[in-house]
C-alpha positions in Angstrom: -0.3 -28.5 -4.5 0.9 -25.5 -6.8 3.2 -22.6 -5.9 0.9 -19.8 -6.4 4.2 -17.3 -5.4 7.5 -16.9 -7.3 9.3 -17.5 -4.0 13.6 -17.0 -4.1 15.9 -15.8 -1.8 19.2 -13.6 -1.5 22.0 -15.5 -2.2 24.1 -14.5 1.0 21.6 -14.8 3.7 22.3 -18.3 3.3 26.1 -19.1 3.4 28.4 -16.8 1.9 29.5 -19.0 -0.8 26.7 -19.1 -3.6 27.4 -21.8 -5.1 26.1 -23.8 -1.4 23.7 -21.1 -1.5 21.8 -21.8 -4.8 22.2 -25.7 -4.2 20.1 -25.5 -1.6 17.4 -22.8 -2.8 16.7 -25.1 -5.3 16.5 -28.2 -3.4 14.1 -26.5 -1.1 12.2 -25.8 -4.7 12.9 -21.7 -4.8 13.2 -20.2 -8.4 14.6 -17.0 -8.1 17.9 -15.6 -6.7 18.7 -12.2 -5.7 22.3 -11.4 -5.7 24.1 -9.0 -3.1 27.5 -9.6 -1.6 29.5 -12.6 -3.6 33.3 -14.1 -3.7 33.9 -11.8 -0.7 33.0 -8.3 -2.0 29.3 -6.3 -3.2 27.8 -7.3 -6.6 28.5 -3.2 -7.0 32.6 -4.2 -6.5 31.9 -7.9 -9.2 34.5 -7.8 -12.4 32.1 -9.4 -15.5 34.1 -12.3 -15.2 32.6 -13.0 -11.7 29.0 -11.9 -12.6 29.3 -14.1 -15.4 30.6 -17.1 -12.8 27.3 -16.1 -10.9 25.5 -16.5 -14.4 26.7 -19.4 -14.5 26.4 -20.8 -11.2 22.3 -19.7 -11.2 22.0 -21.2 -14.4 23.1 -24.6 -13.0 20.8 -25.0 -10.6 17.7 -23.3 -12.8 17.4 -20.1 -10.7 16.5 -16.8 -12.2 18.5 -13.7 -11.3 15.5 -11.1 -10.6 17.1 -8.8 -9.1 20.4 -6.7 -8.1 20.1 -6.2 -4.3 22.5 -2.9 -4.6 23.5 -0.6 -2.3 22.5 3.1 -4.7 21.4 5.6 -2.0 22.6 3.4 0.9 24.6 6.3 2.6 24.3 9.1 4.7 22.5 12.2 2.5 25.0 15.6 2.6 23.6 18.5 4.9 20.9 16.2 5.7 20.1 16.3 10.0 22.1 13.6 12.2 22.6 10.4 11.2 19.8 8.4 13.4 21.8 5.8 15.9 19.1 3.1 16.4 19.0 2.1 13.8 21.9 -0.8 12.1 23.4 0.1 8.9 23.9 -2.9 7.0 26.3 -2.1 4.0 27.3 -5.8 2.7 31.0 -4.8 2.3 29.2 -1.2 -0.1 32.3 1.2 0.5 30.3 3.7 -0.8 29.4 7.8 -0.1 27.1 10.2 -1.6 29.7 11.1 -4.4 29.5 7.5 -6.4 25.7 7.0 -6.9 26.7 8.5 -10.6 28.6 5.7 -11.2 27.3 3.2 -9.1 24.3 3.7 -11.3 25.8 3.1 -14.1 27.1 0.1 -13.4 24.3 -1.6 -10.9 22.1 -1.2 -15.0 25.0 -2.7 -17.0 25.5 -6.0 -14.2 20.9 -5.8 -14.4 21.8 -5.8 -18.3 24.4 -8.6 -17.6 22.6 -11.2 -15.7 19.5 -10.6 -17.5 17.8 -8.9 -13.9 15.1 -6.3 -14.5 15.0 -5.3 -11.6 17.7 -2.1 -9.1 16.8 -1.7 -5.9 18.0 1.0 -3.7 17.1 2.5 -1.0 16.1 6.4 0.5 19.8 7.8 2.3 20.9 6.2 6.1 17.9 7.4 8.6 18.4 10.1 10.1 16.2 12.2 13.7 14.1 14.0 10.8 13.4 11.3 7.9 10.6 14.0 6.5 14.1 16.8 6.4 15.4 14.6 3.8 11.9 14.0 1.4 12.0 16.4 -1.6 16.5 15.5 -2.1 14.9 11.8 -1.9 12.2 12.2 -4.0 15.5 14.2 -6.2 17.2 11.3 -6.5 14.5 8.0 -6.7 12.9 10.6 -9.9 15.9 11.0 -11.7 16.8 6.9 -11.3 14.0 6.0 -12.7 13.6 8.2 -15.6 17.0 7.1 -16.3 15.8 3.3 -15.5 13.0 3.7 -17.6 15.9 4.3 -21.1 17.2 0.8 -20.3 13.4 -1.0 -19.1 14.5 -1.2 -16.5 12.7 -1.1 -12.9 14.1 0.7 -9.2 12.4 -1.4 -7.1 12.5 1.5 -3.7 13.0 -0.8 -0.2 10.6 0.7 2.5 14.6 -0.2 5.3 14.5 0.8 8.5 18.1 2.0 8.9 17.4 4.4 6.0 15.0 7.5 5.6 11.9 5.7 3.6 11.3 2.7 6.2 7.6 2.6 7.1 4.7 1.9 4.8 3.4 5.4 4.9 6.7 7.2 4.0 6.2 5.1 0.9 2.8 5.6 0.0 4.3 9.3 -0.1 6.9 9.0 -1.8 4.6 6.3 -4.7 2.1 9.7 -4.4 4.6 12.0 -5.1 6.4 9.8 -8.2 3.6 8.4 -10.5 6.2 6.4 -12.9 6.2 3.2 -13.7 9.7 2.2 -13.4 9.4 3.1 -9.9 8.2 0.4 -8.1 8.3 -1.3 -4.4 9.9 -3.6 -2.4 8.5 -4.7 0.1 9.9 -5.9 3.4 7.2 -6.2 6.0 9.5 -6.3 8.6 11.2 -3.4 7.6 8.2 -1.9 8.3 7.6 -3.2 11.7 10.7 -2.4 13.0 10.4 1.2 11.7 7.5 1.5 14.2 4.9 0.9 11.6 2.1 -2.5 11.7 2.8 -3.9 8.2 -0.6 -6.0 8.3 -3.3 -5.0 7.4 -2.4 -1.6 8.4 0.9 -0.1 6.3 0.0 -2.8 3.6 -2.9 -1.3 3.2 -1.6 2.1 2.2 0.8 0.3 -1.0 -1.0 0.2 -4.4 -0.9 -3.4 -4.5 0.6 -2.9 -8.9 3.2 -0.5 -7.6 5.0 -3.5 -5.4 7.2 -5.4 -8.3 9.4 -7.6 -5.3 8.6 -8.6 -1.6 11.2 -9.6 1.1 10.4 -12.4 3.6 11.6 -12.5 7.1 10.4 -12.3 10.9 11.0 -11.0 14.0 10.2 -11.3 17.5 11.0 -7.4 18.6 12.0 -4.6 17.5 13.9 -2.5 19.5 16.0 -4.1 19.5 15.4 -6.2 16.2 16.2 -10.0 17.5 15.4 -12.0 14.0 13.8 -15.6 13.9 12.2 -18.3 11.5 9.3 -17.1 9.3 6.5 -17.4 10.7 7.7 -17.9 14.2 7.2 -14.0 14.8 4.8 -11.3 15.0 4.8 -10.0 11.4 1.1 -12.0 10.3 2.3 -13.5 7.2 -0.1 -15.9 6.6 -2.7 -12.5 7.0 0.1 -11.1 3.9 0.0 -13.8 2.1 -3.8 -14.0 2.2 -4.3 -10.4 0.9 -1.6 -10.7 -2.2 -3.4 -13.7 -3.8 -6.8 -11.3 -3.0 -5.3 -8.8 -4.7 -3.6 -10.1 -7.5 0.3 -9.6 -6.6 1.9 -11.7 -9.3 5.9 -10.4 -8.3 8.1 -12.8 -6.9 8.6 -13.3 -2.3 12.6 -13.2 -1.6 13.9 -15.0 1.2 16.0 -12.3 3.4 16.4 -14.1 6.4 18.5 -12.6 9.4 17.9 -15.0 11.5 21.3 -16.6 13.1 19.8 -19.9 13.1 19.4 -23.0 15.6 23.0 -23.1 17.2 23.8 -19.8 14.9 24.3 -22.0 11.9 23.2 -19.0 9.0 23.0 -21.8 6.0 20.6 -24.1 8.5 18.3 -21.0 9.9 17.7 -19.7 6.3 16.9 -23.9 5.2 14.1 -23.2 7.6 13.0 -20.2 6.8 12.5 -21.1 3.4 10.5 -24.3 3.8 8.6 -22.2 5.9 7.9 -19.4 3.4 7.4 -22.2 0.6 5.1 -23.9 3.0 2.7 -20.9 3.9 2.0 -19.9 0.1 1.4 -23.3 -0.9 -0.9 -23.6 2.4 -2.9 -19.8 2.3 -3.5 -20.5 -1.5 -5.4 -23.3 -0.8 -7.1 -21.8 1.7 -8.0 -18.7 0.0 -8.7 -21.3 -3.2 -11.8 -22.6 -1.5 
């Protein structure tokens, strides 16, 4: 049965060793790679030689690099309300602050061009206790990124991240309404929306225009507070409903695994393999049910 959606993964959600990761990803049947942490570093800190090595490793397994998982705007916004301590701040070895953002943008765009990726994933500053008070600053930053990306034929993919100020679908939709720019699109993560306190499907997804979703992340969880992750398809996220809606709405982007589940016996490789197989099966099964 044909795979309707292009399926990939963030490579470090498998073992940190990219060669082991892409081998497992290719064996599952994935065709894409999203780069975030490689060789013990955040992607933004890699040398050109390390980027070229990663690109070749992916090419050897026939995996397309479609997205750069940059740490842009994953920092504290100055003069903002206090950061909300309830949400875990995963930085993935990035140690950069607000004053580094212009330099990081330049480097992220260089890496995107070097790898052939068209999407540069970004965030909305660490979530504060009053995220609405950060909205104007977020819009200003995202609009500037979109305008800069347009000049380089790149897409800024805003992820709704539970640890950042734009976490729910409602918050995301508000940003998109404010910035009607073709180079600002969304990396939709239903689990992040759930952890942030909003039902991702059908309510959350229904607030988003599918034409503004450039890319998706797939993970699953059993609870939101605290967030307890599990194998994709075994938790509270209605992945069958979400995938059926994507088929109905003509979604053409990628769905990338972002496991987060530690795996059975804390075996992250096995956990990601299980999640990857589940995701592949879900998309194939839903293709059949929708078409019938």
